[in-house]
N, C-alpha and C positions, 0 to 999 in steps of 0.2 A: 951178497949184495942183491937187493931186489931190482927188478927191471926199472922201477921208478927212480932208483938212486944211481943207476949206472950213468956215467957221463955219455952224452950223446956223441956218436961218431960223426965226423965230418964226411960228407958224401965223397966217394971216389971221383977223381977228375973225369973219368969216362962216363960215370953215372950222371954227373952234373952236365956234361956236354950233351948226353942223350936227352936229359930233361929239357935243357934249353932248346935243343933241336925240335923236340916234340911240341914245345910251346910255339916256336916259330912256325912250324908247319900248320898247327891248329889255327893260329892267328891268320895266316894266309888263306886257309880254307874258309874260315868264318867270314873274313872280310870280302871274299869272293862270292859270298852268298851261300856257301855250302854248309848251312847250319846243321843239317841232318847227316853229315858225312859219317860213315861208319868208323868206329874207332880203329878197326883193323886197317882201314885205308890210311888213316893218319899215321899209324905205325909203319905201314909199307912206305909211304912217302918220306918218312923220317929215317928210313932204312934201319929200323930196329924191329925186334919181335914184339908181338902183342903182349907177351909177358912183361917186357920192359916197360911198355906203356902203362900196364896195370900196376906195376910196382911203384910207379911215380904218381899215377892218377887212378884210383880205384874205380871210378865211374866217370861218365860224361860230365856230370855237374862239377866234379873236382877239376877236370881239365878246363872247362869253361871259366870257372872261378880263377884258376891259376893264370889263364891268359889275361883276364882282366887285371888281376893283381900285379902281373908282370908289367903291364902298361902303367899302372899306378906307381909302382916302385921306380920305374924308369923316370917318370916325371918328378917324383919326390927326390930321387938321388941326383937329379940334374941341378937342383937348387944350390947345394954347396959347391958343386963343380963350377957352375956359372959364376957364383959369387967370388970364387978364387981366381977366375980367369978374366973378369970384366969389372969395370967401374960399377958401383951399386945400381945406378939407374939402368945401365945397359944389361946387367944381369937380370934385373926385374923384367925388362922388356923381352929378353930372350926366353925367360921362363914362361912368360905369358903367351908367347908365340908357341912354345912347346905345349902349353895347355890346350891351345886350339887343336893341335895334332892329337892330343889325348882324347878330346871330345870327339874328333872325327873317328878315331879307332873305336871309341865306346859306342858311337852310333851304329857302326857297321856290325858290331857283335851284339847289339842290343837284342835282336830276336833270340839269340842263343841265351843271353843273360835272362831274358824274360821267361825262358823255359825252365829255369832252375826250380827244383822241387821245393826248396825252402823259401823261395822268393829272393828278392834282392835287397831288402831293407837293411839287414846287418852289413852286407857287402858295401852298400852305398854309404851307410853311416860311418864306417871305418874310413872310406875314401875322403869324406868331408874333413875329418880330423887331420888326416895326412896332408891334404892339400892346404888346409888352413895353416898348419905348422910351417910348411914350406914358404908360403907367400908372406907370412908374418915376419920371418927372418929377413927375407929380401926387402920388404918394405921398411923394416926397422933400419937396415943398413943404408937404404936410399934416403930416409929421413935424417939419419945421423950425418950423412955426407952433405946435407943441405940441398939435395936435388929434388926431393919430394916434400910437399907441404906437410907440416906436423899434424894437420887435421885429417889427413887421409887415413881411413880405416882399411886395413888389409882385407877384411871380410867384404867391405863394399866393393873393392876392386875385383875380388873373386866372384862376387855376385854379378857384377857388370859383365865380366868376361864370360861367365857361364851363360848369361842371357844372350850375349852377342854370339857365342859359339853354338848355342842351341837353336838359333834361328838359321837352320840350313835349308833355305828355300829352293836351292837348286845348284847347278854346277857353278863352281867358282866361289862358293860361300866361304871356303877356308881362306882364300886370298883376301876377300873382303873383311873377314874377321881379323886377320893379321894386320890389315890397315887400321882397323878400329882399335887395335892394341896401341898403335902409335897415338891415336886420338886420346885414349885413356891416359897414357903416359903424359902427353902434353897438358891435359887438364889437371894432372896431379902435381905438376912442377911448381916450384916456388917462383915468385915473381923475379927473383934474382938469378935463377938457374938458366 
């Protein structure tokens, strides 16, 4: 059997824990402004050897991309969980608030992302698709429940939220953006809701 045809092995649980810990440590460092932190320092803080770090992330760009993708996955994975736990319009509201947190994380690691050798075009293109899929399902459920107007386009809500979230003029912008989520939801409601 060739390597291409071999079934892919699931990562060992300790390997998965190490990977997640490395991502957590890297995110904390990047959000604290330590964009140029040496990889061996990330490994030390994660209490793993440098070989373990390189086994998961062959270079700095791979680690930075993985931190970003982990935040994106966290947001995308939240959509079905919120939909299962809350009424449709409340699931949409909660997800939109998480989107503000995602934008905040993206902004603090932006200097590291901007240093990626291949640029961020492909990375951001994929995130747009992932986010659009998540919000489309939440909006469809809210429309089906009668809470959200049928003429609301999921992409319009996402654009409005991105605009609100990207205006980070100073301290407290996240609180303001989350208040604006409530305004977006109120403006999207049907007249009977």
